[in-house]
N, C-alpha and C positions, 0 to 999 in steps of 0.2 A: 445094868450095866460092868457084862466082861471083861475084862483087860489083864489078854494072858503073862503072864512074869514065868525064867526062870527060876526054877528052885533055887538055883545056884542064888539068884536073888534074891528073892522069896522065899523061902520055906514053909512058910505057914498055908493053910488051906484058904486062909480066910486075909482078906484087908480087916484094921481096926476098923470102928465108928470113922467114918470121914465125913468131908463136909464140900459138896459134890456140886460145880456152882461159880456164875462170873465172877460173884461177891461174897466178901469173908466180913464181919463187922469181927473187929480183932480188940483192947484194950491194950494198952500200954506194959503192962503188968506180963497178959499172958505173950506180947512178942517178944518182949523179951525171955520169956522162960525157952520162947519156940527159938529166939535164936542160939540157947546157951545150950541146948541139948542137939540141935541141928548137922553136930560135924561128930554128934557120936552114933550117926547113922550114917551107913552105903548110903551115898547118894542113887533115887529113884526115878524113870521120867516122865511119871503120873505125878502130876504137882500132887493137885489133889486130896490122894491118898499120903505121900510126903509130908507135907505139910498140916495138913487139917488132921489127919489118922495112926504113922507109924509115930513122929515126934509130938505129936498133941498127950497124946496120949505115955508117950516117957515125959513128959513134961507138968504129965500131968491137969492138962490144959480141960476144964470143960467144953462143952460142944452143947449147941443149943440148937433147937432148927426150929427157924422163923418161918420158916413156909406160909402159916396165917398170917402173919407183920406183911407180907406183899403185895405193895403196891401197884395196879398194872396198868398200861400206857391207857386201857379206854375210861374216860372222865367218866360217863354213866354208873362202874363200876366202884369206881375208888369214893367217889363223891356222896353215893348213898351210902359206903362201905362204912370207910374209917373216921376212927374218934383221937379224936388227940388229945391228951391228957396237957395240964396243964402248965408242965414243968418234967415229967418225971419220964411221957414218952413224946418225944419227939419226937417229927418225923427224919429218916434220914432218906435223902435222895441216893441213887447210883446208875448209873448209865452203860450201855451198855452193848454193843455193834451194832452202832448207828453208820447204816451203810454212805449218809449222804450230808449236807451241813443244809439243808433245808429241813432236814429229821433230827437231827443235831437240837439247830435252832430254836424249832416247835417243843424239844423236851426241857429247851433250856425255858420257854417263856410259862409250859403247863406247873413245872418246875416252880417258879417264882411264882406265880399264880395260885397256886394251890392254898386254901384257906381250908383251912382244920373245925368241923364241932365240938368244941365242948361239952362233954355231960357232964351235969353237973351233981 
């Protein structure tokens, strides 16, 4: 996706690698580093690029692509595919842009009733 920014704000040809999306999983140390480095940079109106790209790069915060670990709302997809380790691979639930309270309730019920299959 191309996002125009004047050269006076971002003089480089491209943005650093950044995370694009509604959810970031960020540890406490990384949050601290991001906050400590935010004031070193000129504010930027694309928050994904700013926080997870520009600031993260200067703070030395490593970014990871978790797209293969996402669980979709289609139960037949994730119930057949997702395996959860007993400790190291716990499930993280995130909700984004639910347009109605009915969908919010449905999402909550699916999360509460989610059952992992353990690989031995």
